[in-house]
N, C-alpha and C positions, 0 to 999 in steps of 0.2 A: 503493498499498499503504502509506504513513504517513496521507494523507489519512483511508483507511479509518480507521484504528486513529484519528486525532483526532475524526472523527465519532461513532465509537463510544466514546468516551472524555468526549465532550462528554452525548455521548446518558444516560450514564449519572448524572453528576452531576445534569443536569437531570433525571433521573427521583429519587435523593436527595433532589433539593430539594425537591419537589413531594411528596415521600412524608413530608418535616421538616414541610412546609406542613399536611400534613393532619392528624400527630400533634400541631402546636406546641399545640390548644385545651388540650388533654389533658395540657399541659405544665408552662405558665406558668399564672400567675394571671388572674381577669378583668380587669382593667387592662388589661396585656399583652395579653390577646386582643382587648381593644378597640383600642390602638394598632394593631395587627397589621390590621385591617379596614379602621382609616384609611390606613395604609399603604397596601394593596391600590389604596384607589381613588387616590389618589396619582400610583402606582407606572403605575396604568392612562395617568392623565392623561401620565406621563414617555412612555410609549412613545409617545404621540398628540405629546409633542415632540420626540422622535427621528425618526419618521415625516418632521417638516416636515424637521429640521437636518439631522442625518446624510443620509437615502435623498434628500429631494428637494433639500437644498441651501438652506432657508429656515429658518434661525435663529429661533429664535420668542420674543417672551416674553408672547405674548397668549392663551393657550392657558386662562388660568384665565377669560377669558369664555366660551366653547362651557363648558365647566366648572360654571360657575355658571347659566347658560342651564341645563343642564339638570337642574340639583341641584332651582331651582326648578320647572321644570317637573314633575318627578317628585313633588315637595311639595303643588303643587295637585292632581295628578292623585291622589296618595294620601289628600289630607287629603276631596277631595271627589267623586270618579269613580269609582276605585278600588285597594285595595290589592294587587291580583297583580305580584309581580315583573316576568314576563316582558312588563306592560304600561305597566309605569313603566320598563322598562331601553329597550325599545323608543320611548317618548315621549322620552325624556332624551336618548336617541341621534340622533331624528329632530328636538331644539329645538336642541343643538349643532352640526349638520348644515345644519340653515335657517341660524342664526346666523353659520355659516362662510360660507356660501355669500352671503348681505348685502355682507361684507367681501371675498368674491372681489375687485372690481372696486379695492380701497383695498390688496391685497399683491401681485396675478399678476405683474404687471409690475416689481415694484420687486425689489432682492436685496441682499445682505450688510447693511451697517449698517443702511440706510434702511428692512430689513424689521423690523429689530429695533425702531427709532423708531414706526414704523407699530401694530405687535402693539400696545409697550407701550400706546399712546394708546389702542389702539381696549378693552385688558384694565381701564384707569382709568377708561375712559368707563363700562365695565359695571359695576364696582362702586361711579360715584355714581349710575347710574340706579336700582340696586342699594336703595340708601340713602335714595333721592327719590320712590320708588315706593311708599308705604306700603300703599296697599289693597291693593297683589299677595304685596308682598315683605317687609310689616310694616316697614320699612326698616332701621334699625341696629336695632332691637328682634331682625329676624331671626324666624323660625319657628321655632313650637316646637311641640308636642304632636301631634309628626306621627304617625300610626297606624302599627303593625308592619307588616311585610311580609309577605304569602304566596308563596312561589315559585313556585305553580300553585294554577290552583281546584283547588278541595277539599281542599286541605292545612292543617296548621295557623297560625295567625303564628308570627313566630320571635320567641319571648319571652327569648333568650337569646345572651348574645355569642358561645358559641361556635357556636350559630345561625348567625347573622346575619355569622359572621368564615368560616363555612363557605359559606354564601352568596354571598357577596362572591369567596370563591376559583373558586367555580366559574363567575364570569361571568366572571373576569379571566381565568380559561384559556383558556376557550372563546373568548375576543376577540382574544387572546393569540396563540393558535393560527391563529384568523383570518388576523391581520395577517402570521404566517409564513408561512401557506400564498401569500398575495395577494401575496408580494416572492421569492418563486419563477414569477413567472409575466410573461408579455412586459409588462405596467402595472409591475410594482417593475422590471424591465431597462431600461424607458423612465423611471422617476423617475431613477434612477440615471445614464444617458446624456444626462438632461438638464443634472442636476448637476456633471458631469464635464465636458461640453463643448456646451452650450446650442448656440452658435453651428452648430457640427460639423449637431447633430440639427435646428436649423430647414432647415439648405442641406438634409439629404433628403430635407426637404418632411414633415417630422413637425411636430404644431403642440404644442406648446412649452407653451403657456400655457393648452390645455385638460388637458393631465398635473398640470400643476402645481396648475390648479383643482381637478382631482379627487381630490390626494392633500389640497391646503386640508381641503377636505369632508369627506374621510374621518378626517382628524385633527381635524374638531370632533365627529365623531358619536363617536370615542372618548372623547373627552374628555366630552361628552356624558353619556355611559353609565358614565364614572367619576361625574359628580355623583348619578346614581343610587345607587350606591354609598356616596356618602358620607352621605348622607340617611339611608341605611337603617343605617349604623355609627353613628351620631349621635342622630336622631332631632331633630334642630334644624340648621338652618342659619341663617348672619348671614353680610352683606358681609365680616364680617370673615376668614372661610374662603375668600374671592376675592381678595385683596390683592397689592399688589405681591412684597410677602416670598415668597406662598405661587408666584408664577411665577419669583422670581431661586431659589428652594429647587429647582423643575424643574427650569431649564436648568443650574442646577450638577448636580444631582444623575443627567442626562445626561450632560454633560461628563466628569466621575467615571466612571461605567461605558462610556463608551462612546459617541460621537456616533451612529457607523452599526451601531450591534449595540440590538435590539431586548432584549435578556437583560441588554446593560449599563444601559438604560434601570432595567428593576428592579431590578438591584443597587445601581444609584447612589441611586433615590429611596430604597430601605429605609438607604442609608446615612445618607442626608442627615436621614431622619426620625428613625432611630436617635439621632442626634448632638442634634437639637432638642427630641425628646421624653425619653428617658432621659437623657440625660448633662445635660442641662437641673435635672433635680432633683440628680443630683451634684455639678458644678460650675455652681450657680446663676449667673446673669451672664456665662458664659465660652461659652456654645456659641457665640454668633458667630464667634469665636475659634475655636474647633475648629475651627470650619467652614474659615472662610478659609485655615487650617494643612491639613486634607485639600485644599483645591483645590490651594491651592500646590504641595505637594508631589507630586497626580496630573500635575498641566502638566509638572514637570520630570522624575519617575522612571518617568511613565506618561500619556507624552505622547498615546496611542491610546485611554487609557481602561482601565480596569479586566480586562474582558471581552479586549480585545484583547491586552493584554501576554502573554497566555499563549502568543503566536506566537511571541514574539522569540527569539535566540540565547541558549543558556547561553553562560554566559563561555567562550570557549576553544572555541567549535564553530566548525567552516569557516563559512566565508559561504555561503551559498546564491548562485547563480548568479544575475546581474542582468540585466537584461533592455538593450536598448537607450535610454539614457535620449533619443532620440528622438524612441518608440512610447511615451506617454502611457496611464494606466490608461482613460484615455474610450474611445480606438483598441480596447480588447480588450472594451469594452463595447458601444459600436456593432457591431464586430463580431458579437461574438454574437447583436445583434439583426438582423439581416441574415440571418444563416443560420437 
């Protein structure tokens, strides 16, 4: 009964947030609308980070690499082949997935801090390549003058900040919904089981490297699709959009929002972008300090993240019955898979 009430409450909150996002362009100014469109792109990358970090148990600092691959693929396609949004999103997602697939051998057998270091190296190598491959990427000057996108064939180009924002919102909502459905399938259970007790899952005959590889490629496709949204929002991209600071902000947002929560990744990304873009104008030079304080406060006060914190007990409430300490979460997950 209580679980049903909680689910209905969460669904109601999600619906209210979605309504607020839809009406936002008519409430705020054009500058804020443009920031919101870029925030949606980064939030989608944050979902890919949460998919790897919280669900697959692979913390990453390298999702800016498929993010950049998708953005530049979209920019090239938009300038030379097609200005249709569906085509650009598909091409960007494919570019991100291909890059992720090429890096699978480097990360599939690594865990923990080693994954962080490998993915960080991949991200920094990607930025270096973007800065030197001037014939395709424009080098450090970036690519400008990208044609405005049309959502579908026969529709006019998106000429206003409001239209571009709503387009990004539809794409993000569609892809996030697909991720939520995927995580409720057997594939999602397998990923969580691999995260909780990889040794036991291997012993039961499951091919854990295959599952982790699939998650890595899927996360790359998400990040690549997000790159296409960045192109739509800015109509300009450069290697500076995909540097280490972006990787750090994405991981920080996922930790703040809740590593195992897709909604937490969205909330966390929104928080860190708000601090970086809005407070930078109010408190020039102090945005990194505010981000650091926000991160420390979250770790100490909400160790499971903003979203997961809703399930904590109220002061004075009776504690819930605790399971046998010898039975870990991984046993419940693997048992559910067996059933």
